[in-house]
DRENVORO-331138 format. One line per 5 residues: for each residue x, y, z of N, C-alpha, C. Coordinates in steps of 0.2 Angstrom, whole numbers. Example, Ala and Ser with C-alpha at 12.3 -4.5 7.8 and 13.67 -1.06 7.14 Angstrom:
66/-28/39/62/-22/39/66/-16/39 ~ 64/-11/35/68/-5/36/64/0/39
% end
This chain:
-35/14/151/-39/10/148/-40/3/153 ~ -43/2/158/-42/-5/160/-42/-10/155 ~ -39/-15/159/-39/-23/153/-47/-26/153 ~ -50/-25/157/-56/-28/158/-61/-24/152 ~ -61/-17/153/-64/-13/149/-61/-14/142
-54/-16/141/-52/-18/133/-55/-23/131 ~ -57/-29/135/-59/-35/133/-67/-33/132 ~ -70/-29/135/-77/-29/134/-78/-26/127 ~ -74/-20/126/-75/-18/119/-73/-22/114 ~ -66/-27/115/-65/-31/110/-70/-35/108
-73/-39/113/-79/-43/112/-86/-41/109 ~ -87/-34/110/-93/-30/106/-92/-29/100 ~ -86/-28/99/-83/-26/92/-84/-33/87 ~ -82/-37/89/-82/-45/86/-89/-47/84 ~ -92/-45/89/-99/-47/89/-103/-45/82
-101/-39/79/-103/-38/74/-102/-42/67 ~ -95/-47/68/-94/-53/63/-99/-57/61 ~ -100/-58/56/-105/-63/54/-102/-70/52 ~ -94/-69/51/-91/-76/51/-85/-75/56 ~ -86/-77/61/-80/-78/66/-74/-80/65
-74/-84/61/-68/-88/59/-64/-84/55 ~ -64/-78/53/-60/-73/49/-56/-70/53 ~ -58/-70/61/-55/-66/66/-48/-72/69 ~ -41/-72/65/-37/-76/66/-32/-72/71 ~ -28/-77/74/-23/-75/79/-17/-79/79
-18/-83/76/-12/-88/74/-9/-86/67 ~ -4/-86/66/1/-87/60/-1/-92/55 ~ 0/-92/47/-3/-97/44/4/-99/40 ~ 8/-105/42/13/-109/39/12/-115/37 ~ 13/-118/30/11/-124/27/4/-127/27
0/-122/27/-7/-125/29/-9/-126/35 ~ -5/-124/41/-7/-125/47/-8/-119/51 ~ -12/-116/56/-12/-111/60/-7/-112/65 ~ -2/-109/66/2/-110/69/6/-104/74 ~ 7/-106/80/10/-100/87/16/-101/87
19/-96/90/27/-96/90/29/-102/95 ~ 36/-104/94/38/-108/100/37/-108/106 ~ 37/-104/108/38/-101/115/30/-98/117 ~ 26/-99/113/19/-96/114/19/-88/113 ~ 24/-86/111/24/-77/111/20/-75/106
17/-69/109/12/-64/104/14/-59/107 ~ 10/-53/104/8/-47/104/3/-43/102 ~ 2/-39/105/-6/-36/106/-7/-32/100 ~ -13/-33/96/-16/-29/91/-20/-23/95 ~ -21/-18/94/-25/-13/98/-29/-8/92
-35/-7/94/-38/-2/90/-36/6/92 ~ -33/9/85/-29/16/87/-35/20/88 ~ -42/19/86/-46/24/90/-47/23/97 ~ -47/19/100/-49/19/107/-44/17/111 ~ -39/12/108/-32/10/113/-35/2/116
-42/0/114/-44/-7/116/-39/-13/113 ~ -38/-17/116/-36/-23/113/-39/-27/110 ~ -38/-29/103/-42/-33/98/-40/-39/99 ~ -33/-40/99/-31/-48/97/-23/-49/99 ~ -23/-55/101/-16/-55/105/-14/-62/99
-9/-59/94/-7/-62/88/0/-65/88 ~ 1/-73/87/5/-76/86/12/-71/85 ~ 17/-72/90/25/-68/86/28/-76/86 ~ 30/-75/77/35/-81/75/41/-77/76 ~ 47/-82/75/53/-80/75/58/-83/70
63/-83/71/69/-86/65/66/-92/62 ~ 66/-96/67/65/-105/65/59/-106/62 ~ 53/-102/63/47/-103/61/46/-100/54 ~ 50/-94/53/52/-91/47/54/-95/41 ~ 61/-99/44/63/-103/40/58/-109/39
54/-111/42/50/-116/42/45/-115/36 ~ 41/-108/37/38/-106/30/41/-106/25 ~ 48/-104/23/51/-104/18/52/-112/16 ~ 54/-116/19/54/-124/19/46/-126/16 ~ 42/-124/19/35/-125/16/33/-123/9
35/-117/8/35/-113/2/39/-116/-4 ~ 44/-118/-2/50/-122/-8/48/-128/-8 ~ 44/-132/-4/42/-139/-5/34/-138/-9 ~ 33/-132/-9/24/-132/-13/26/-130/-19 ~ 33/-127/-20/33/-124/-27/33/-128/-33
36/-134/-33/37/-139/-40/30/-140/-42 ~ 24/-142/-37/17/-145/-38/13/-137/-41 ~ 14/-132/-37/11/-125/-38/12/-124/-46 ~ 20/-123/-47/21/-121/-53/19/-124/-59 ~ 18/-131/-59/17/-134/-65/9/-137/-65
4/-134/-62/-3/-132/-62/-3/-129/-68 ~ -9/-132/-72/-10/-129/-79/-14/-121/-77 ~ -11/-116/-80/-13/-109/-79/-21/-108/-79 ~ -26/-113/-80/-32/-112/-79/-35/-114/-72 ~ -30/-120/-70/-31/-121/-63/-29/-116/-57
-23/-113/-59/-20/-109/-54/-27/-102/-55 ~ -29/-101/-60/-33/-96/-62/-40/-97/-58 ~ -43/-103/-58/-49/-106/-56/-49/-104/-47 ~ -42/-106/-45/-42/-106/-38/-42/-98/-35 ~ -38/-93/-40/-38/-86/-40/-44/-83/-38
-49/-85/-43/-57/-83/-45/-60/-86/-39 ~ -60/-91/-36/-64/-93/-29/-61/-89/-24 ~ -55/-88/-23/-52/-83/-18/-56/-75/-18 ~ -57/-73/-25/-60/-66/-27/-68/-66/-24 ~ -70/-73/-26/-77/-74/-25/-79/-72/-16
-73/-77/-13/-75/-76/-5/-73/-69/-3 ~ -68/-66/-4/-67/-59/-3/-72/-54/-5 ~ -76/-56/-9/-81/-51/-10/-87/-53/-7 ~ -87/-60/-7/-94/-60/-2/-93/-58/5 ~ -87/-58/7/-85/-58/15/-82/-49/17
-85/-45/12/-82/-38/12/-84/-34/17 ~ -89/-35/21/-92/-32/28/-88/-33/32 ~ -87/-41/34/-83/-43/39/-74/-40/39 ~ -72/-41/32/-65/-39/31/-65/-32/32 ~ -69/-27/30/-69/-19/30/-71/-19/38
-73/-23/44/-75/-20/50/-67/-22/53 ~ -64/-28/51/-58/-30/54/-53/-26/51 ~ -54/-23/46/-48/-17/44/-49/-11/48 ~ -55/-8/49/-56/-3/54/-56/-4/60 ~ -56/-9/61/-55/-8/70/-46/-9/70
-43/-12/67/-36/-12/67/-32/-8/63 ~ -36/-4/59/-32/1/56/-33/9/59 ~ -41/9/59/-45/14/59/-48/20/55 ~ -45/18/49/-49/20/43/-56/21/44 ~ -60/27/41/-68/27/39/-71/19/37
-76/18/40/-78/9/37/-80/12/28 ~ -82/17/27/-84/17/19/-77/16/16 ~ -71/19/18/-65/19/14/-63/11/15 ~ -64/8/21/-61/2/21/-65/-3/16 ~ -72/-3/16/-76/-5/11/-74/-5/2
-72/2/1/-68/3/-4/-62/-1/-5 ~ -57/-1/1/-51/-6/0/-51/-12/-3 ~ -57/-15/2/-58/-24/1/-59/-22/-8 ~ -64/-19/-9/-66/-20/-17/-58/-18/-21 ~ -56/-15/-19/-49/-13/-23/-44/-19/-22
-44/-23/-15/-40/-28/-15/-43/-33/-20 ~ -50/-35/-19/-52/-40/-23/-50/-40/-30 ~ -51/-33/-34/-50/-33/-39/-44/-34/-43 ~ -37/-35/-37/-32/-38/-40/-31/-45/-40 ~ -35/-48/-38/-35/-56/-38/-41/-57/-43
-45/-54/-46/-48/-56/-51/-44/-54/-57 ~ -41/-48/-57/-36/-47/-62/-31/-53/-65 ~ -27/-55/-61/-23/-60/-60/-25/-67/-60 ~ -31/-67/-58/-34/-74/-62/-36/-75/-67 ~ -36/-69/-72/-36/-69/-79/-30/-69/-82
-25/-64/-78/-19/-65/-82/-15/-70/-81 ~ -18/-75/-77/-13/-82/-76/-13/-86/-83 ~ -19/-85/-86/-19/-88/-92/-14/-87/-98 ~ -10/-82/-97/-10/-77/-101/-1/-76/-101 ~ 1/-82/-96/9/-80/-95/12/-86/-101
15/-83/-108/14/-89/-112/23/-87/-115 ~ 23/-91/-120/29/-91/-123/28/-86/-129 ~ 34/-83/-132/34/-80/-137/41/-83/-142 ~ 37/-83/-147/44/-86/-153/48/-80/-155 ~ 53/-83/-158/60/-77/-161/61/-80/-166
63/-74/-171/65/-76/-178/71/-76/-179 ~ 73/-84/-180/80/-87/-180/85/-84/-184 ~ 90/-83/-180/96/-80/-186/101/-84/-186 ~ 99/-90/-185/105/-97/-186/100/-101/-190 ~ 105/-104/-195/101/-110/-200/98/-117/-195
91/-118/-198/91/-124/-196/89/-124/-189 ~ 86/-119/-184/86/-119/-178/78/-114/-176 ~ 75/-117/-171/71/-114/-169/72/-112/-161 ~ 69/-105/-159/71/-103/-155/63/-98/-150 ~ 64/-99/-145/58/-98/-141/60/-95/-134
57/-90/-131/56/-87/-126/51/-89/-120 ~ 53/-90/-115/46/-93/-111/47/-88/-104 ~ 41/-87/-102/43/-84/-95/42/-89/-90 ~ 45/-90/-85/45/-95/-80/46/-92/-73 ~ 41/-95/-67/40/-91/-60/47/-92/-57
47/-87/-54/54/-87/-50/56/-93/-45 ~ 51/-94/-41/51/-98/-36/48/-97/-29 ~ 50/-96/-23/49/-94/-16/49/-85/-17 ~ 42/-82/-15/44/-72/-14/40/-71/-8 ~ 44/-66/-6/44/-64/0/38/-58/-1
34/-56/3/31/-49/3/30/-47/10 ~ 33/-40/9/31/-36/16/26/-32/15 ~ 21/-32/20/16/-27/18/14/-21/24 ~ 12/-16/22/12/-9/27/5/-10/30 ~ 5/-5/35/-1/-5/41/-7/0/37
-5/4/30/-10/9/29/-14/6/25 ~ -14/0/21/-16/-4/15/-17/-11/16 ~ -19/-14/22/-17/-19/23/-19/-25/20 ~ -26/-24/17/-28/-29/12/-26/-29/6 ~ -25/-21/2/-25/-21/-5/-17/-22/-6
-12/-20/-2/-5/-22/-3/-3/-28/-4 ~ -7/-32/0/-6/-40/0/-9/-42/-5 ~ -15/-42/-7/-18/-45/-13/-15/-42/-20 ~ -11/-35/-19/-8/-34/-27/-3/-38/-27 ~ 1/-39/-21/7/-44/-22/5/-50/-24
2/-53/-20/2/-61/-20/-3/-63/-25 ~ -7/-60/-27/-10/-62/-34/-7/-62/-40 ~ -3/-57/-39/2/-57/-45/8/-63/-45 ~ 10/-64/-39/13/-70/-38/12/-77/-40 ~ 6/-78/-37/3/-83/-37/1/-86/-44
-1/-80/-47/-4/-82/-55/1/-83/-59 ~ 8/-79/-57/15/-83/-61/17/-90/-60 ~ 15/-93/-53/16/-99/-52/22/-99/-48 ~ 23/-94/-42/26/-93/-38/23/-96/-30 ~ 27/-96/-26/25/-97/-19/28/-93/-14
22/-92/-8/23/-84/-6/24/-85/2 ~ 29/-82/5/30/-80/13/28/-73/12 ~ 21/-71/16/21/-64/17/21/-63/25 ~ 24/-56/24/24/-54/34/21/-46/33 ~ 15/-47/36/11/-41/36/14/-38/42
12/-30/43/14/-26/48/11/-29/56 ~ 15/-29/60/12/-31/66/5/-26/70 ~ 5/-19/67/0/-15/68/-5/-18/66 ~ -7/-21/61/-12/-24/56/-13/-32/54 ~ -11/-35/57/-12/-43/55/-18/-45/53
-21/-43/57/-28/-47/54/-31/-46/48 ~ -32/-41/44/-31/-42/39/-29/-47/35 ~ -22/-48/33/-19/-53/31/-22/-60/34 ~ -21/-61/39/-23/-68/42/-31/-69/39 ~ -35/-63/40/-42/-66/37/-42/-69/29
-38/-65/26/-36/-67/18/-33/-74/18 ~ -29/-75/22/-27/-82/21/-31/-85/23 ~ -36/-85/28/-41/-91/29/-45/-92/23 ~ -47/-85/21/-50/-87/14/-48/-90/8 ~ -40/-88/7/-37/-93/3/-37/-99/4
-37/-102/10/-37/-110/11/-44/-112/10 ~ -48/-108/11/-56/-110/9/-56/-112/0 ~ -52/-107/-2/-53/-106/-12/-50/-112/-13 ~ -45/-115/-9/-41/-121/-12/-33/-120/-14 ~ -33/-114/-11/-24/-113/-11/-21/-118/-7
-16/-122/-11/-14/-128/-6/-9/-126/-2 ~ -7/-130/2/-5/-129/10/3/-128/7 ~ 7/-123/9/13/-122/9/13/-116/4 ~ 8/-115/-1/8/-110/-7/8/-104/-4 ~ 5/-101/0/3/-94/4/4/-95/10
10/-93/14/11/-92/21/11/-86/24 ~ 9/-85/30/8/-77/31/12/-79/39 ~ 17/-75/40/21/-75/45/21/-70/49 ~ 19/-69/56/18/-63/60/22/-63/65 ~ 24/-57/67/30/-56/72/34/-50/69
39/-50/75/45/-46/74/47/-44/67 ~ 46/-38/63/49/-36/58/56/-38/56 ~ 61/-36/60/67/-35/59/70/-42/60 ~ 66/-48/63/68/-53/63/66/-57/57 ~ 59/-56/57/56/-61/51/59/-58/44
60/-51/42/62/-50/37/69/-50/34 ~ 73/-49/41/80/-52/40/81/-59/38 ~ 77/-63/39/78/-70/39/76/-71/32 ~ 71/-68/30/70/-69/23/74/-65/17 ~ 77/-60/18/82/-57/15/89/-61/15
90/-66/22/95/-70/20/95/-76/16 ~ 89/-77/15/87/-86/14/87/-85/6 ~ 94/-89/3/94/-90/-4/88/-93/-7 ~ 84/-97/-4/78/-98/-8/73/-95/-11 ~ 74/-88/-7/68/-82/-9/71/-78/-13
68/-80/-19/71/-77/-25/69/-70/-25 ~ 64/-68/-24/62/-60/-25/58/-58/-18 ~ 58/-50/-17/56/-49/-10/52/-42/-14 ~ 46/-42/-12/42/-35/-14/38/-32/-7 ~ 41/-26/-7/40/-23/-1/37/-15/-1
31/-14/1/29/-7/3/31/-4/9 ~ 33/1/9/34/4/16/39/10/13 ~ 42/12/19/46/20/17/53/19/15 ~ 55/23/12/61/23/6/68/21/11 ~ 69/24/19/72/21/23/73/14/24
67/11/26/67/3/27/69/2/22 ~ 67/2/15/68/0/9/75/0/6 ~ 78/4/8/87/4/7/90/-2/12 ~ 87/-2/18/89/-7/22/89/-14/20 ~ 82/-14/16/80/-22/15/85/-22/8
86/-18/5/90/-20/-3/96/-20/-1 ~ 99/-16/3/106/-19/7/106/-27/8 ~ 101/-29/11/101/-36/16/100/-42/11 ~ 97/-39/4/96/-44/-1/101/-44/-6 ~ 106/-40/-6/111/-39/-10/116/-45/-11
117/-48/-4/122/-55/-6/119/-60/-9 ~ 111/-61/-9/108/-66/-12/107/-64/-20 ~ 106/-59/-21/105/-54/-28/96/-57/-29 ~ 93/-55/-25/85/-56/-26/82/-51/-31 ~ 77/-53/-35/73/-49/-37/69/-44/-32
69/-37/-34/67/-32/-29/61/-27/-32 ~ 54/-28/-28/49/-25/-31/48/-20/-25 ~ 49/-13/-26/49/-8/-20/43/-2/-22 ~ 39/-2/-17/35/4/-18/35/8/-11 ~ 40/13/-12/42/16/-7/40/24/-4
42/29/-2/40/35/0/37/39/-7 ~ 35/44/-5/29/48/-9/31/56/-6 ~ 31/60/-11/30/67/-6/26/72/-14 ~ 20/69/-16/17/71/-20/15/79/-21 ~ 15/82/-26/15/89/-28/8/88/-31
3/94/-29/-3/95/-33/-2/102/-35 ~ -3/103/-42/-1/109/-45/-8/113/-47 ~ -10/118/-45/-17/121/-47/-16/127/-51 ~ -18/128/-57/-15/133/-63/-23/138/-59 ~ -21/144/-65/-27/149/-63/-34/148/-67
-31/143/-71/-38/142/-76/-43/136/-74 ~ -41/134/-68/-44/129/-63/-51/130/-61 ~ -56/127/-62/-63/129/-57/-61/126/-50 ~ -62/133/-45/-60/132/-39/-63/126/-36 ~ -70/126/-36/-74/121/-34/-70/114/-34
-70/112/-41/-67/107/-42/-59/106/-41 ~ -55/111/-40/-48/110/-36/-49/109/-30 ~ -53/112/-26/-54/111/-18/-56/102/-17 ~ -60/101/-21/-62/93/-21/-58/90/-22 ~ -54/90/-27/-48/86/-29/-41/86/-22
-41/93/-20/-37/94/-16/-38/90/-8 ~ -45/91/-8/-48/87/-1/-46/78/-2 ~ -48/76/-7/-48/70/-10/-40/67/-9 ~ -36/71/-12/-28/70/-14/-25/69/-7 ~ -28/74/-2/-23/75/3/-27/71/10
-32/71/10/-36/67/16/-38/60/17 ~ -39/57/11/-40/50/11/-36/46/16 ~ -38/42/19/-35/37/24/-31/42/31 ~ -34/47/30/-33/53/37/-25/56/34 ~ -24/55/29/-17/57/25/-12/53/26
-13/46/28/-8/41/30/-8/37/22 ~ -6/40/18/-5/37/11/0/40/6 ~ 4/36/4/11/37/-1/8/41/-6 ~ 2/41/-8/-1/46/-15/-3/51/-12 ~ -3/53/-6/-5/59/-3/-2/65/-6
-6/71/-8/-4/77/-9/0/80/-3 ~ 6/82/-3/10/84/3/12/91/2 ~ 13/93/-5/14/100/-6/8/103/-13 ~ 5/106/-10/-2/110/-15/1/117/-17 ~ 3/117/-25/6/123/-27/-2/127/-30
-2/132/-27/-8/135/-33/-6/143/-35 ~ -8/144/-42/-5/150/-46/-10/155/-42 ~ -5/163/-42/-6/167/-37/-15/171/-40 ~ -16/170/-47/-21/174/-48/-27/169/-45 ~ -26/163/-42/-33/161/-39/-31/160/-31
-25/162/-29/-23/158/-23/-26/160/-18 ~ -28/166/-17/-33/169/-12/-39/165/-11 ~ -43/165/-16/-50/161/-16/-50/154/-15 ~ -45/151/-19/-44/145/-16/-42/143/-9 ~ -37/146/-7/-36/145/2/-41/146/5
-47/151/3/-53/152/7/-58/147/7 ~ -59/145/0/-63/140/0/-60/132/2 ~ -54/130/2/-50/124/4/-50/124/13 ~ -50/130/15/-51/130/22/-57/128/25 ~ -62/131/22/-69/130/24/-72/123/23
-69/119/19/-70/111/16/-66/106/21 ~ -61/110/23/-56/105/28/-58/105/35 ~ -60/113/37/-63/113/44/-70/109/45 ~ -73/108/40/-80/104/39/-78/96/39 ~ -74/94/37/-71/87/39/-73/84/45
-77/79/45/-80/75/52/-74/68/53 ~ -72/72/60/-66/67/64/-71/62/69 ~ -68/56/70/-70/52/73/-69/43/73 ~ -71/40/77/-69/33/76/-72/29/69 ~ -68/26/66/-70/25/59/-78/20/58
-80/18/64/-88/14/63/-93/19/62 ~ -91/25/65/-97/30/65/-99/33/58 ~ -105/35/59/-108/36/51/-104/42/50 ~ -102/43/44/-99/51/41/-94/52/42 ~ -90/48/45/-84/50/48/-78/51/42
-74/55/41/-70/57/37/-62/56/37 ~ -61/58/44/-55/57/46/-54/52/53 ~ -50/47/52/-49/44/59/-43/45/62 ~ -41/40/67/-35/40/70/-29/40/67 ~ -23/42/70/-16/40/65/-16/34/71
-10/31/66/-9/26/68/-5/23/73 ~ -1/29/77/4/27/82/5/35/85 ~ 8/34/92/10/40/95/15/44/90 ~ 19/40/87/25/43/83/23/46/76 ~ 17/44/74/14/49/69/11/55/71
7/55/77/7/62/79/11/66/79 ~ 17/64/84/22/68/85/26/71/81 ~ 27/66/73/29/71/67/24/75/64 ~ 17/76/65/14/79/63/15/86/66 ~ 15/85/74/15/91/77/22/95/75
27/91/74/33/94/72/33/98/67 ~ 32/94/62/31/98/55/26/104/55 ~ 21/104/58/16/110/59/20/115/64 ~ 22/114/69/28/119/73/32/122/68 ~ 36/117/64/42/122/60/39/125/55
32/123/52/29/126/46/28/134/48 ~ 25/134/54/23/140/57/30/145/59 ~ 35/141/62/40/146/63/44/148/58 ~ 43/144/52/45/148/45/43/153/42 ~ 36/154/44/32/161/42/25/158/38
23/149/39/16/149/38/10/150/42 ~ 4/151/40/-1/153/43/-6/147/42 ~ -8/146/48/-13/139/50/-20/142/50 ~ -23/140/43/-29/144/43/-35/139/48 ~ -36/133/48/-39/129/53/-35/123/56
-38/120/62/-33/116/64/-27/117/68 ~ -23/113/68/-16/114/69/-14/112/77 ~ -19/106/81/-19/104/85/-22/97/87 ~ -21/92/92/-23/86/93/-31/88/94 ~ -35/82/92/-42/83/92/-44/80/97
-49/82/100/-52/79/106/-56/72/106 ~ -55/70/100/-59/62/100/-54/57/103 ~ -49/58/105/-43/53/107/-37/56/105 ~ -33/51/109/-25/52/110/-23/52/102 ~ -23/48/97/-21/46/92/-25/50/85
-29/57/88/-33/60/82/-29/66/82 ~ -29/68/75/-27/78/74/-32/81/71 ~ -32/87/72/-38/91/68/-35/91/61 ~ -40/89/56/-38/92/50/-36/99/49 ~ -29/99/46/-26/106/47/-25/110/38
-26/115/40/-22/119/32/-17/124/35 ~ -11/124/32/-6/127/32/-6/132/27 ~ -5/138/25/-4/142/19/1/146/20 ~ 4/147/14/10/153/13/15/150/16 ~ 16/142/14/22/138/17/27/139/14
33/141/15/39/142/12/43/135/11 ~ 47/135/5/49/129/4/56/127/8 ~ 57/130/12/62/128/17/60/124/25 ~ 52/124/24/48/121/29/50/114/27 ~ 49/110/33/51/101/35/45/98/29
40/102/32/34/98/27/36/99/19 ~ 38/103/17/38/104/11/46/99/7 ~ 49/96/13/53/90/11/52/83/15 ~ 47/83/17/48/76/21/40/74/22 ~ 38/67/19/31/63/19/28/65/27
23/68/27/18/69/32/15/64/34 ~ 12/60/32/8/54/33/2/57/39 ~ -1/62/37/-6/64/45/-11/70/40 ~ -17/71/43/-21/76/40/-20/82/38 ~ -13/85/36/-11/91/37/-10/93/29
-12/99/27/-13/100/19/-8/107/20 ~ -2/107/15/2/113/15/1/115/8 ~ 0/123/8/-2/126/2/3/133/1 ~ 6/133/-3/10/137/-5/10/141/-13 ~ 10/147/-15/10/149/-22/16/150/-26
13/151/-33/18/151/-37/16/155/-43 ~ 20/157/-47/18/162/-51/17/159/-59 ~ 24/154/-62/23/154/-68/25/144/-69 ~ 24/142/-75/24/134/-75/31/133/-76 ~ 35/136/-77/43/134/-77/45/134/-70
43/138/-66/45/139/-59/43/134/-54 ~ 35/132/-55/31/127/-52/35/120/-54 ~ 36/120/-60/39/114/-63/45/112/-58 ~ 51/117/-58/56/116/-55/56/114/-47 ~ 51/118/-44/49/117/-38/46/109/-36
42/107/-40/38/101/-39/43/95/-41 ~ 48/97/-45/53/90/-47/60/92/-42 ~ 60/96/-36/66/96/-32/64/92/-27 ~ 65/86/-27/63/80/-23/67/75/-24 ~ 68/70/-21/72/65/-20/65/59/-22
60/61/-21/54/56/-22/50/57/-30 ~ 47/52/-32/45/53/-38/38/47/-39 ~ 34/47/-35/29/42/-36/23/45/-39 ~ 20/49/-37/14/52/-39/14/60/-41 ~ 11/62/-45/10/71/-45/2/72/-47
0/77/-45/-7/80/-47/-7/86/-51 ~ -11/87/-55/-11/93/-59/-19/96/-62 ~ -20/103/-59/-27/103/-60/-27/110/-66 ~ -29/109/-72/-29/113/-78/-34/113/-83 ~ -34/117/-87/-42/115/-92/-37/116/-98
-32/119/-97/-27/119/-105/-25/113/-108 ~ -26/111/-111/-25/105/-115/-17/103/-116 ~ -14/107/-120/-7/107/-121/-4/108/-113 ~ -5/112/-109/-3/113/-102/-2/105/-100 ~ -7/101/-101/-9/94/-97/-4/91/-100
-3/91/-106/4/86/-110/10/88/-107 ~ 11/94/-107/19/98/-106/20/95/-99 ~ 15/97/-94/17/94/-86/16/87/-87 ~ 14/82/-89/12/75/-90/19/72/-92 ~ 24/76/-97/29/74/-99/36/78/-94
34/82/-93/41/87/-87/41/84/-81 ~ 35/81/-78/34/80/-69/39/73/-69 ~ 44/73/-65/48/68/-63/46/63/-59 ~ 40/59/-61/37/56/-57/33/49/-61 ~ 33/43/-57/30/38/-61/22/37/-64
18/41/-60/12/42/-62/10/50/-61 ~ 7/52/-65/4/59/-67/-4/58/-67 ~ -8/61/-62/-14/62/-62/-15/69/-64 ~ -21/70/-70/-22/77/-72/-31/77/-70 ~ -33/83/-67/-39/85/-66/-43/79/-62
-39/74/-60/-43/69/-54/-38/66/-49 ~ -40/63/-45/-36/59/-39/-37/52/-41 ~ -41/49/-42/-41/41/-41/-39/39/-48 ~ -33/36/-48/-29/34/-55/-27/27/-55 ~ -26/24/-49/-24/18/-50/-29/12/-49
-28/6/-51/-31/0/-51/-27/-6/-55 ~ -32/-12/-55/-27/-19/-56/-24/-17/-64 ~ -26/-15/-67/-24/-16/-75/-18/-10/-75 ~ -16/-5/-70/-12/0/-70/-6/-2/-67 ~ 1/0/-70/6/-2/-68/9/4/-62
8/1/-56/8/7/-51/17/7/-48 ~ 19/12/-48/26/13/-44/29/21/-45 ~ 34/21/-42/38/27/-44/45/28/-47 ~ 49/32/-47/54/33/-49/59/36/-44 ~ 65/36/-45/71/39/-40/69/36/-33
69/39/-28/69/34/-21/62/33/-19 ~ 58/32/-25/50/31/-21/49/24/-25 ~ 54/20/-27/54/12/-28/57/10/-35 ~ 57/3/-33/57/0/-40/54/-5/-45 ~ 53/-7/-49/48/-11/-54/41/-8/-52
35/-12/-55/29/-10/-54/25/-15/-50 ~ 19/-12/-47/14/-18/-46/7/-16/-50 ~ 4/-22/-52/-2/-21/-57/-1/-22/-63 ~ -7/-22/-66/-6/-22/-75/-2/-30/-74 ~ 0/-31/-82/4/-37/-83/11/-36/-82
13/-29/-80/20/-30/-77/21/-31/-70 ~ 16/-33/-66/15/-34/-60/17/-41/-60 ~ 14/-46/-65/14/-52/-64/21/-54/-68 ~ 25/-50/-73/31/-52/-75/37/-51/-70 ~ 34/-47/-64/41/-45/-59/43/-53/-55
38/-55/-57/39/-63/-51/40/-69/-57 ~ 42/-67/-63/45/-73/-68/52/-71/-71 ~ 55/-75/-73/61/-75/-75/61/-77/-83 ~ 65/-73/-87/64/-75/-94/69/-81/-96 ~ 67/-87/-100/71/-91/-103/70/-92/-109
76/-94/-113/78/-93/-119/80/-101/-121 ~ 75/-104/-125/77/-110/-129/80/-109/-136 ~ 83/-113/-138/86/-113/-144/89/-120/-147 ~ 83/-122/-150/83/-129/-152/87/-132/-159 ~ 89/-137/-161/93/-138/-167/86/-143/-170
85/-138/-176/79/-141/-179/82/-146/-186 ~ 88/-147/-185/92/-152/-192/89/-158/-193
% end
């Protein structure tokens, strides 16, 4: 595609913004929109067309240190604000996000590729965390302790950690930022955020709205550029007291190792390899809908996506037939088109991984009922694909897919499927479809996952402690627990004699 055509497409797309100031290309440091020292930058491209959307500032080590400087300087003032004052600022931020929903969704669809309706849903989801933590800011309180010493009063307080670093992914560029940032801000921490270089526009737009809401200079910084340089600098800086990361388990391990010398608090939402287990007593139409929603949202590019679908033998054939028809009917296209359900994948690496997993599964004996190759909508589009009779030794049964490919296999007994579902290093979420109440409780207890969804897909939200076990992460985001992650407990013992 020529540079001229790319620029034309870029201008046409952004003409749809009602508030052009939300399209930011500079980083945000210390309350200032900031370019790199040498004017360096990087292209942000529409994955659906390859068109250039923006030339975003690429900051380096020195600018990252400057962002930590700004956050450190702002922390003493921010931490001593009355909780209701922080709450009021967060509430204004929430109101601005909601009123800018259409523009924020448009930016997300352009840079991430997800269907516009899904992007709107993510903005609602992102805003909900800001609203929730605006309320929770008022409830970071002290607790009294019954003294075991004579003439002594005891108290336990929660105090903000200080400067925290937030590293967010490309698949949910708004929600993953607000889920972390709103909790940290409510707790009284200041922030240096690093969004994915593939989707920085959503984070920069949220910074613009945060500035309008009255978040003071230095409290909320967004540093764009090379991840290795920026995150490495944040890991090394002793003033950064905590780091919250969403991304792959492999990168999470590297970050944890880099943070070890400075003993940072870590909150990590890492990879998933979710099983979806459908029992004989399930309603097939309902089970198919659950499977479609659990597998194909965000074009399968979701750590919560059902990667392994186990169906009991009594309904296996009927389920596969019905599921194949629904998968084949999924509409593929650019996210701004009406009715699109499957958008592009994020980059060529994702396409290559999907192709390799499908080829491997077929070579291991799986059958492809629909899809199985690239889609003619564009270079980063892949056909919604259904593989059945997938053996446990296939790569797709052990590796996260991050693409629109469903892998289905048969099982016979509850004990068997439980063992197979738990035979993974991951433990983020599991899905179960059954009408048997006793089985629902047994499965909920025995599945080795941080979250279990029974007869539904949507289970996350601001009041919910989101997170996994094993190699799927550390700590929780959302709920009161997400706020507590950015605080330290301080014990006060007062002589009352």
